[in-house]
matplotlib code that plots the C-alpha trace (Angstrom):
import matplotlib.pyplot as plt

x = [-36.1, -34.6, -36.8, -35.8, -32.1, -32.8, -34.6, -31.6, -29.2, -31.3, -31.2, -27.5, -27.0, -29.3, -27.4, -24.1, -25.4, -26.7, -23.4, -21.8, -24.6, -22.6, -20.1, -20.8, -21.4, -19.8, -21.2, -19.3, -20.6, -17.8, -17.9, -14.8, -14.1, -11.4, -10.3, -7.5, -4.6, -1.3, 0.8, 4.1, 3.0, 1.8, -1.8, -2.6, -5.7, -6.1, -8.4, -10.5, -12.8, -15.6, -13.6, -10.6, -6.9, -5.9, -9.2, -11.2, -9.8, -11.3, -11.5, -12.6, -12.3, -11.4, -14.2, -16.2, -18.1, -17.4, -20.0, -18.4, -20.5, -18.3, -19.8, -17.5, -17.8, -14.6, -14.7, -12.9, -13.3, -12.1, -11.4, -10.2, -8.1, -7.3, -3.6, -3.2, -6.9, -7.0, -10.5, -10.9, -12.8, -13.7, -11.4, -14.6, -13.9, -10.2, -10.6, -8.0, -8.7, -8.0, -11.0, -13.3, -14.8, -14.1, -16.7, -17.9, -18.1, -21.4, -22.1, -21.9, -20.5, -20.7, -17.8, -18.7, -15.6, -15.0, -11.7, -11.8, -9.1, -7.1, -5.6, -3.1, -2.2, -2.9, -4.1, -6.4, -5.6, -6.9, -5.6, -6.3, -3.8, -1.7, -4.6, -2.4, -0.2, -3.2, -4.2, -7.3, -5.6, -6.2, -5.4, -6.9, -6.8, -8.0, -8.2, -8.2, -11.4, -11.8, -11.4, -8.0, -5.0, -2.7, 1.0, 1.3, -0.7, -3.3, -1.6, -2.8, -3.3, -3.2, -1.9, -2.0, 1.1, 0.9, 4.1, 5.1, 7.0, 5.1, 5.2, 4.0, 3.0, -0.7, -1.4, -2.6, 0.8, 2.7, 0.6, 1.3, 5.0, 4.8, 2.6, 5.1, 7.8, 9.7, 10.3, 9.2, 11.4, 12.8, 10.0, 9.6, 9.1, 7.7, 4.3, 3.2, -0.5, -1.0, 1.2, 4.7, 7.4, 6.2, 2.7, 1.4, 1.6, 1.1, 0.3, 1.3, 1.2, 4.5, 5.0, 2.5, 3.0, 1.5, 1.1, 2.2, 0.9, 3.3, 2.7, 4.7, 2.0, 4.4, 5.0, 8.7, 10.8, 11.7, 11.7, 13.3, 11.3, 12.7, 11.8, 14.2, 15.4, 13.0, 13.3, 10.7, 9.4, 8.3, 5.1, 3.3, 4.1, 1.1, -1.0, 1.8, 2.8, 6.6, 9.3, 9.4, 12.8, 13.8, 15.0, 16.3, 14.9, 13.0, 13.2, 9.8, 9.7, 7.0, 3.6, 4.8, 3.1, 4.6, 3.3, 5.6, 5.2, 6.7, 6.9, 6.9, 9.8, 11.8, 11.9, 8.6, 9.3, 8.6, 10.6, 11.1, 9.6, 11.6, 11.0, 13.7, 14.3, 16.4, 18.7, 18.5, 21.4, 19.6, 18.1, 14.5, 13.2, 10.2, 9.3, 6.3, 6.2, 5.9, 4.4, 4.3, 1.1, 3.1, 5.8, 8.1, 9.9, 9.6, 11.8, 15.5, 18.6, 18.7, 16.4, 18.2, 20.0, 19.4, 20.7, 20.8, 22.2, 23.5, 22.0, 23.7, 22.3, 18.8, 19.3, 20.4, 17.4, 15.1, 16.7, 16.0, 12.2, 10.8, 7.4, 6.3, 5.6, 3.7, 1.4, -2.0, -2.9, -6.5, -7.4, -6.5, -4.0, -0.3, 1.2, 3.9, 1.4, 1.5, 4.8, 5.4, 8.9, 7.6, 5.3, 6.6, 6.4, 4.4, 6.0, 8.9, 8.5, 11.4, 10.3, 12.9, 12.1, 13.7, 13.6, 13.1, 12.4, 9.5, 8.5, 10.9, 9.2, 10.3, 8.5, 9.1, 8.7, 8.5, 10.2, 10.4, 6.6, 5.4, 1.7, -0.9, -4.5, -7.2, -10.4, -12.3, -11.4, -9.8, -12.0, -15.1, -13.7, -12.8, -16.2, -18.2, -15.7, -15.0, -12.3, -9.5, -9.1, -6.2, -4.4, -3.2, 0.5, 1.1, 4.0, 6.8, 7.7, 11.4, 13.4, 13.9, 16.9, 15.3, 14.1, 10.6, 7.3, 3.7, 1.2, -1.8, 0.0, -1.8, -0.2, -2.2, -2.0, -3.8, -5.8, -4.2, -0.8, 2.2, 4.4, 8.0, 8.5, 11.9, 12.1, 15.3, 16.5, 19.3, 18.9, 20.6, 17.4, 15.5, 12.3, 9.1, 6.7, 3.1, 0.7, -3.0, -5.2, -2.3, 0.3, 3.6, 6.6, 9.9, 12.3, 15.4, 17.4, 20.7, 22.7, 24.8, 27.6, 28.0, 27.1, 28.1, 26.2, 22.7, 19.7, 19.9, 18.3, 21.2, 20.1, 17.3, 19.9, 20.0, 16.2, 14.6, 12.1, 11.1, 10.1, 10.3, 7.8, 4.6, 3.5, 2.1, 4.8, 8.5, 11.6, 14.3, 17.7, 19.8, 21.6, 19.8, 17.0, 14.3, 12.5, 9.1, 6.8, 3.1, 0.1, -2.2, -5.2, -7.4, -9.3, -9.5, -7.7, -4.9, -2.6, 1.1, 2.7, 5.6, 4.7, 6.8, 3.7, 5.5, 6.9, 3.5, 1.8, 4.3, 4.1, 5.8, 2.8, 0.8, -2.2, -2.2, -5.3, -5.7, -8.2, -10.4, -12.4, -14.9, -17.0, -18.1, -19.0, -16.6, -13.8, -15.1, -18.1, -20.4, -20.3, -21.9, -25.3, -24.0, -20.9, -20.3, -20.0, -17.7, -15.8, -16.9, -18.9, -21.5, -24.9, -23.7]
y = [-18.0, -14.5, -13.3, -16.4, -15.5, -11.9, -13.3, -15.6, -12.6, -10.6, -13.3, -13.6, -9.9, -10.0, -12.9, -11.3, -8.0, -9.9, -11.6, -8.2, -6.6, -6.0, -3.9, -0.2, 1.2, 4.4, 5.9, 8.0, 9.7, 10.7, 12.5, 12.1, 15.1, 16.9, 20.2, 22.8, 22.4, 24.2, 22.0, 23.1, 26.5, 25.3, 24.7, 21.0, 18.9, 17.1, 14.3, 15.6, 13.8, 16.0, 18.9, 18.0, 17.1, 15.0, 13.3, 13.2, 10.9, 7.5, 7.0, 3.8, 1.5, -2.2, -4.3, -1.2, -1.6, 1.2, 1.9, 4.2, 5.4, 6.6, 8.6, 8.9, 12.4, 12.0, 11.3, 8.0, 4.8, 5.0, 2.7, 3.2, 0.7, 0.6, 0.1, -2.2, -2.9, -6.6, -7.2, -10.4, -13.0, -10.2, -9.5, -8.4, -4.9, -4.6, -2.0, -3.1, -4.2, -7.8, -7.9, -5.1, -3.7, 0.0, 2.6, 4.0, 7.8, 9.2, 6.2, 5.1, 2.1, 1.4, -0.3, -2.3, -2.8, -4.2, -3.4, -6.8, -7.4, -4.4, -1.3, 1.2, 3.7, 3.2, 5.1, 4.8, 5.7, 5.5, 2.2, 2.6, 3.9, 6.7, 8.4, 8.2, 10.9, 13.3, 12.8, 11.0, 9.6, 10.1, 8.7, 5.8, 5.6, 2.5, 2.9, 0.2, -0.7, 1.0, -2.4, -3.1, -1.5, 0.6, 0.6, 4.4, 7.2, 8.9, 11.7, 15.3, 15.2, 12.8, 14.1, 12.4, 13.1, 12.1, 12.6, 11.6, 12.6, 14.6, 15.5, 18.7, 16.6, 15.6, 12.0, 11.3, 12.6, 10.3, 7.4, 8.2, 8.3, 4.8, 3.5, 4.8, 2.5, 5.1, 5.4, 8.3, 11.4, 12.5, 13.9, 17.6, 17.8, 16.3, 17.1, 17.1, 16.7, 18.0, 21.1, 22.1, 23.5, 25.3, 24.9, 23.0, 23.7, 21.4, 23.3, 21.8, 22.9, 23.0, 20.0, 17.8, 14.7, 14.1, 11.2, 11.6, 8.9, 9.1, 7.4, 7.5, 7.9, 8.7, 7.1, 6.3, 7.6, 6.4, 9.2, 10.2, 12.0, 14.1, 17.1, 19.8, 19.6, 16.7, 13.0, 10.5, 7.5, 4.8, 3.1, 1.4, 0.1, -0.8, -2.2, -3.6, -2.1, -1.8, -1.7, 2.0, 2.9, 6.5, 7.9, 11.2, 10.3, 7.5, 6.0, 5.5, 3.5, 3.6, 2.5, 2.2, 3.8, 4.5, 6.1, 8.1, 10.1, 13.5, 15.6, 19.3, 19.7, 22.4, 26.2, 27.8, 28.6, 27.1, 24.1, 22.5, 19.1, 17.8, 15.1, 14.3, 11.7, 8.7, 6.8, 9.4, 11.2, 14.5, 15.1, 16.4, 17.9, 19.6, 21.1, 21.7, 23.7, 22.4, 25.5, 25.8, 27.6, 29.9, 30.4, 33.3, 33.0, 31.6, 28.8, 29.6, 28.1, 25.6, 22.6, 19.6, 17.4, 13.7, 10.5, 10.5, 7.4, 5.4, 1.9, 0.3, 3.0, 2.2, -1.5, -1.2, 1.0, -1.6, -4.4, -2.3, -2.6, -5.1, -6.2, -5.3, -8.9, -7.9, -5.3, -6.2, -5.8, -5.6, -8.4, -8.5, -11.3, -10.1, -9.8, -12.2, -15.0, -15.8, -17.8, -17.4, -18.8, -22.2, -22.8, -25.0, -23.4, -25.2, -23.5, -21.3, -18.8, -16.8, -13.6, -11.7, -8.4, -7.3, -4.5, -6.0, -4.8, -6.4, -5.5, -2.6, -1.1, -0.8, -3.3, -4.8, -8.4, -10.9, -14.2, -13.1, -12.5, -9.0, -8.7, -7.6, -6.9, -9.3, -8.1, -9.3, -8.9, -12.1, -12.5, -12.3, -14.8, -17.2, -16.9, -17.4, -20.0, -18.0, -19.7, -18.1, -15.1, -16.5, -19.7, -20.8, -21.4, -18.7, -17.4, -19.7, -20.1, -19.3, -17.0, -18.4, -16.4, -15.8, -12.6, -11.2, -12.1, -10.8, -12.8, -12.4, -14.0, -15.7, -17.9, -20.6, -20.9, -23.1, -21.6, -22.0, -22.6, -20.8, -19.5, -18.2, -15.5, -14.3, -11.1, -11.0, -7.7, -8.0, -4.4, -1.2, 0.5, 0.0, -2.0, -1.8, -4.7, -4.9, -7.8, -7.1, -9.0, -10.0, -9.0, -10.8, -11.2, -9.8, -12.5, -11.8, -9.1, -9.2, -6.9, -9.2, -6.8, -6.2, -9.6, -11.9, -14.4, -14.8, -16.3, -20.1, -22.5, -21.8, -18.2, -19.3, -19.8, -16.0, -15.3, -13.5, -16.0, -14.3, -10.6, -9.2, -6.7, -7.7, -5.5, -5.3, -3.4, -4.1, -2.7, -4.7, -3.0, -3.1, -6.3, -7.8, -10.0, -9.8, -12.8, -12.9, -15.5, -15.1, -17.0, -17.7, -17.0, -14.9, -16.6, -14.5, -13.0, -10.7, -8.3, -8.7, -5.6, -3.2, 0.1, 1.9, 2.9, 3.0, -0.4, -1.7, -0.2, -1.8, -5.3, -5.7, -7.4, -10.6, -12.0, -14.6, -16.8, -18.1, -21.0, -23.0, -26.0, -25.7, -23.0, -21.8, -18.3, -19.1, -18.8, -16.2, -13.9, -14.4, -12.1, -8.8, -8.0, -4.7, -6.2, -4.6, -6.8, -6.0, -7.8, -11.4, -11.2, -8.9, -10.5, -13.2]
z = [-12.4, -12.4, -9.5, -7.5, -8.1, -6.8, -3.8, -3.0, -3.4, -1.0, 1.6, 1.2, 1.7, 4.8, 6.3, 5.7, 7.3, 10.3, 10.9, 11.2, 13.0, 16.2, 14.4, 13.6, 10.1, 8.7, 5.6, 3.0, -0.2, -2.5, -5.8, -8.0, -10.3, -12.1, -10.7, -11.2, -8.7, -8.4, -6.1, -7.7, -8.8, -12.2, -13.1, -13.5, -13.8, -10.5, -9.4, -6.5, -4.1, -2.8, -4.1, -2.0, -2.8, -1.0, -0.6, 2.7, 5.5, 6.2, 10.0, 11.5, 14.5, 14.3, 12.7, 11.5, 8.3, 5.8, 3.1, 0.5, -2.3, -5.2, -8.1, -11.1, -12.6, -14.7, -18.4, -18.0, -15.9, -12.3, -9.4, -5.8, -3.9, -0.2, 0.4, 3.4, 4.1, 4.0, 2.8, 4.8, 2.8, 0.4, -2.5, -4.3, -2.7, -3.4, -6.1, -8.6, -12.2, -11.4, -9.1, -10.0, -13.2, -13.5, -12.5, -15.8, -16.2, -14.9, -12.7, -9.1, -7.3, -3.5, -1.8, 1.3, 3.4, 6.8, 8.6, 10.2, 12.9, 11.8, 13.3, 12.0, 9.3, 5.6, 2.5, -0.4, -4.0, -7.6, -9.1, -12.9, -15.5, -14.1, -12.1, -9.0, -10.6, -10.5, -6.9, -5.7, -2.7, 1.1, 4.5, 6.4, 10.2, 12.0, 15.8, 18.4, 20.1, 23.5, 25.3, 23.7, 25.5, 23.3, 24.3, 24.5, 26.0, 23.8, 21.9, 22.0, 18.3, 15.3, 12.0, 8.6, 6.6, 2.9, 1.0, -2.5, -5.6, -8.1, -11.8, -13.5, -16.5, -16.8, -15.8, -19.4, -20.8, -18.3, -19.4, -23.1, -22.3, -20.8, -23.6, -26.1, -24.7, -22.6, -18.9, -16.8, -16.4, -13.1, -10.8, -10.5, -6.8, -3.6, -2.2, 1.5, 1.9, -1.7, -1.4, -2.2, 0.1, 3.2, 2.0, 5.0, 8.8, 11.7, 14.9, 18.3, 21.9, 23.7, 26.0, 24.4, 22.3, 18.8, 16.5, 12.8, 10.4, 7.5, 4.1, 0.9, -1.7, -4.5, -7.9, -8.2, -5.2, -1.7, 0.9, 4.1, 6.8, 9.7, 11.9, 12.8, 16.4, 17.3, 17.9, 16.7, 18.6, 16.3, 17.5, 14.6, 11.1, 8.8, 11.7, 13.8, 17.2, 17.2, 19.7, 20.5, 19.1, 18.7, 15.3, 14.0, 10.6, 8.9, 5.4, 4.0, 0.8, -1.9, -0.5, 3.1, 6.2, 9.6, 12.9, 15.1, 18.3, 18.4, 21.6, 21.3, 23.8, 22.2, 22.6, 21.3, 17.6, 14.2, 12.9, 9.5, 8.7, 5.8, 3.2, 0.7, -2.0, -1.3, -3.7, -6.4, -8.2, -7.8, -4.3, -4.2, -1.0, 0.4, 3.7, 6.0, 9.2, 12.8, 14.4, 18.2, 19.2, 21.5, 18.9, 19.3, 16.1, 12.6, 11.2, 11.3, 9.7, 6.9, 6.9, 8.4, 6.0, 5.7, 4.1, 0.3, -1.4, 1.6, 1.3, 4.3, 6.6, 5.3, 5.7, 9.3, 10.1, 8.4, 10.5, 13.7, 13.2, 15.7, 16.8, 20.3, 21.5, 24.6, 23.1, 21.9, 18.3, 17.0, 19.5, 23.3, 22.9, 22.7, 19.2, 20.3, 20.8, 17.1, 16.7, 13.0, 13.3, 14.5, 11.5, 8.8, 5.4, 2.8, -0.3, -1.4, -4.2, -5.5, -7.4, -9.4, -11.0, -14.3, -16.8, -20.3, -23.9, -25.6, -29.1, -28.9, -25.8, -22.2, -20.0, -16.5, -15.5, -12.6, -13.3, -16.9, -17.1, -17.9, -16.8, -19.2, -18.1, -19.4, -21.0, -17.9, -14.2, -13.1, -10.1, -12.2, -14.8, -11.9, -10.3, -13.5, -14.9, -18.0, -20.0, -21.9, -19.6, -17.5, -16.7, -13.3, -13.2, -15.8, -13.8, -12.5, -8.9, -9.6, -11.9, -15.4, -16.4, -19.8, -21.5, -20.9, -22.4, -22.1, -20.1, -17.8, -14.9, -12.1, -9.4, -7.6, -3.8, -1.3, 1.5, 5.0, 3.5, 4.9, 2.2, 2.0, -0.7, -1.6, -3.5, -5.5, -7.0, -9.5, -10.7, -9.4, -8.1, -4.9, -5.3, -3.2, -3.2, -1.9, -1.5, -1.2, 1.2, 3.6, 6.1, 6.1, 8.3, 7.0, 8.1, 6.1, 4.3, 2.5, 0.4, -1.8, -2.3, 1.4, 3.0, 0.1, -1.7, -3.3, -1.5, -0.9, 1.6, 3.9, 4.1, 6.4, 9.2, 9.6, 9.5, 12.3, 13.5, 16.8, 16.6, 13.1, 11.8, 10.1, 7.3, 3.7, 1.8, 1.8, 0.1, -1.7, -2.0, -5.2, -5.9, -2.9, -1.6, 1.0, 2.4, 3.9, 5.6, 4.8, 6.0, 3.1, 5.3, 3.0, 0.1, -3.0, -6.0, -4.7, -6.5, -5.9, -7.3, -7.5, -5.7, -8.3, -10.4, -13.7, -13.2, -12.0, -15.1, -17.4, -16.1, -12.7, -11.0, -11.0, -9.1, -6.4, -6.3, -2.8, -3.2, -0.9, -2.3, 0.5, -1.3, 2.1, 3.5, 6.3, 3.8, 1.3, 1.0, -2.1, -5.0, -4.0, -5.4, -6.9, -8.5, -11.8, -14.9, -17.8, -20.5, -21.0, -17.7, -19.1, -18.7, -16.2]

ax = plt.figure().add_subplot(projection="3d")
ax.plot(x, y, z, "-o")
ax.set_aspect("equal")
plt.show()
């Protein structure tokens, strides 16, 4: 019987491979190790990939298959997740604990991803515990196929810009702080591509235009990005070609990614690239250098200032983001051919974040539920029908107004539904929300103290139902709400989480189970032959 099962598994793998045979394969071999790093001038234990911090870039073209073999040389379990890669029909590869068993120390796991129908700028990161505070992240570029027109000329260069707040404390000490019931202290600095101020240089030729792919890979802090003396033309947000508006600076919230074009049209010298914290009482900043190859002078003057705590400024900029309706996306049809505003929603879910104390410790919750990981990945428990791991409906669709409680929260959703989610933030800090496996349309924003009123059905009268941006991570301002429309077009178990990593770790997340009764490969790939078993799934 066992040999027959292996034979069937082999046939399944063969058929899946044949179905993707027309799309190229790219192979990566990564060794994950500890290593000494000094990003803020203090020796720290970093997480390196092939000896690099940040890790090596992932570069692909739409529909490419990525075979990424990861060997865990750490002394603790490890997982990588792919922020923004949708894993169509394949939440088995998502790389979060709700879908995957961790890679044990001294062992290997091979991810098999396909960047199906995607373009754009993203990043990968370690998803367990507080590993993200030690590095292990890197950039992802997905280029358009050669037959698909791109709405701007090819740039002279393409730079990945990974920025994020950083702590001098070891990731294990940060985890111990959270486990002890306390919040994280204020960050010690901001890194740009793994280095502190003036530690990284981008070289350009005068008169040429360059693409910067900027991602906020930090733990707790929104950022503002700007370049001394230069304008930025926004061209892409998380896989969506945008109207090409010009900005002096851009707010980039936790987990978000943007692409801008910058033309080296100034006198030949060096210029500051500045990243500074947003909505913090103390402003952190860091700089890199934009170096003209024919530079006659080094940087001069003070780095340009930027917005600090202004929320209305940030909201107006967010509202200015629009889809380019005539540009092609991953496919040749124009982005505007998908008329999201004409689709009837099948369900409305209101999600309210809160800071709560449970058993004398700081926790964070969604609709009063503070998520706790189960002893078995939820996807495996679902596949093998293992009882007692989670319950569907263990998180309500609306705020309860009650205190917090602990639960492995999973929300049920129907494949091919079209959901309205309203993120409600009654706290005084900016929130950043991400949904794995999907892109969504940001249809409505409101700052209650400015515009008046909480969300209600009448709020839909002010939604943008024509040309809003489609993305995978969205901010919610203090005392405010953000509304999205999302097609439930990807079967699987998907993480919905705060991108503030301390809040995520302490419970501000849940899983969305998008279900199809068809049990068909057209809807979801079968369990991979190399899927790891752990918890109650061992031996299954």
